C-alpha positions in Angstrom: 151.0 -61.2 -71.4 153.4 -64.0 -72.0 156.4 -64.5 -69.7 159.9 -64.3 -71.0 162.5 -66.9 -70.3 166.0 -65.6 -69.8 168.5 -68.2 -70.9 171.9 -67.7 -69.4 174.8 -69.5 -71.1 176.5 -71.9 -68.8 180.1 -71.1 -68.2 182.7 -73.6 -69.6 184.3 -76.5 -67.7 187.9 -77.8 -68.3 188.3 -81.4 -67.1 190.1 -84.6 -67.7 193.2 -86.3 -66.2 196.8 -86.0 -65.1 198.9 -89.1 -65.5 202.4 -90.5 -65.5 203.5 -90.1 -69.1 205.3 -93.4 -69.6 203.1 -96.1 -68.0 200.0 -93.9 -68.2 198.9 -94.4 -64.6 196.9 -91.6 -62.9 198.7 -89.1 -60.6 197.5 -87.0 -57.8 198.4 -83.5 -58.8 197.6 -79.8 -58.3 196.2 -77.8 -61.2 196.5 -74.0 -61.0 195.5 -71.3 -63.4 198.6 -69.1 -63.3 197.9 -66.6 -66.1 195.0 -65.1 -68.1 191.3 -65.2 -67.3 190.5 -67.1 -64.1 194.1 -66.7 -62.7 194.3 -68.0 -59.2 191.7 -70.7 -59.6 192.9 -74.1 -58.6 192.0 -77.7 -57.9 193.7 -81.0 -57.1 193.2 -84.4 -58.6 193.0 -87.1 -56.0 192.8 -89.9 -58.5 194.2 -88.2 -61.6 190.9 -86.6 -62.7 190.3 -82.9 -62.3 187.6 -80.3 -63.0 187.7 -76.6 -63.2 184.1 -75.4 -63.5 182.3 -72.1 -64.0 185.2 -70.5 -66.0 185.2 -67.2 -67.8 185.8 -67.7 -71.5 189.2 -66.7 -72.8 192.9 -67.6 -72.8 194.5 -69.1 -69.7 197.7 -70.9 -68.7 197.3 -73.9 -66.4 200.2 -75.3 -64.3 200.1 -79.0 -63.5 202.4 -80.0 -60.6 203.2 -82.8 -58.2 206.1 -83.9 -56.2 208.8 -85.8 -58.1 207.6 -84.8 -61.5 208.4 -81.9 -63.9 205.8 -79.2 -63.8 203.9 -78.8 -67.1 202.3 -75.6 -68.4 199.5 -75.6 -71.0 198.0 -72.4 -72.5 194.4 -73.0 -73.7 191.7 -70.9 -75.3 188.4 -71.8 -73.5 185.2 -71.0 -75.4 183.3 -74.1 -74.5 183.7 -77.2 -72.3 187.2 -78.7 -72.9 189.1 -81.8 -72.2 192.9 -81.5 -71.5 194.8 -84.7 -70.6 198.3 -84.0 -69.3 201.2 -86.5 -69.0 203.9 -85.6 -66.4 207.4 -87.0 -66.6 209.6 -87.9 -63.6 212.2 -85.3 -62.7 213.6 -83.0 -60.1 210.3 -81.1 -59.9 208.9 -80.8 -56.3 205.5 -79.4 -57.1 206.9 -75.9 -57.5 203.4 -74.4 -57.9 202.7 -75.6 -54.4 205.5 -73.8 -52.7 205.1 -70.4 -51.1 
């Protein structure tokens, strides 16, 4: 009798960078999934790079936030690995996703 191999599909990853929009330099930021599948998942980007791994496929809204910059929301449909670079602009934002 031959053995059967069960192949599980690896769940998608969303990754890339958060940067200062004008000069293009990397920013430390918090990335939070605020709506849709995977809501509540978060990560931070110490050097501008971030990774959200092992995600359920579907639509989600991500919030990118850091002190001194305007928060940015991006809604994406994740069906496979994705890259999402986000430029933040200076403003009165104080990392609102990080406040309680």
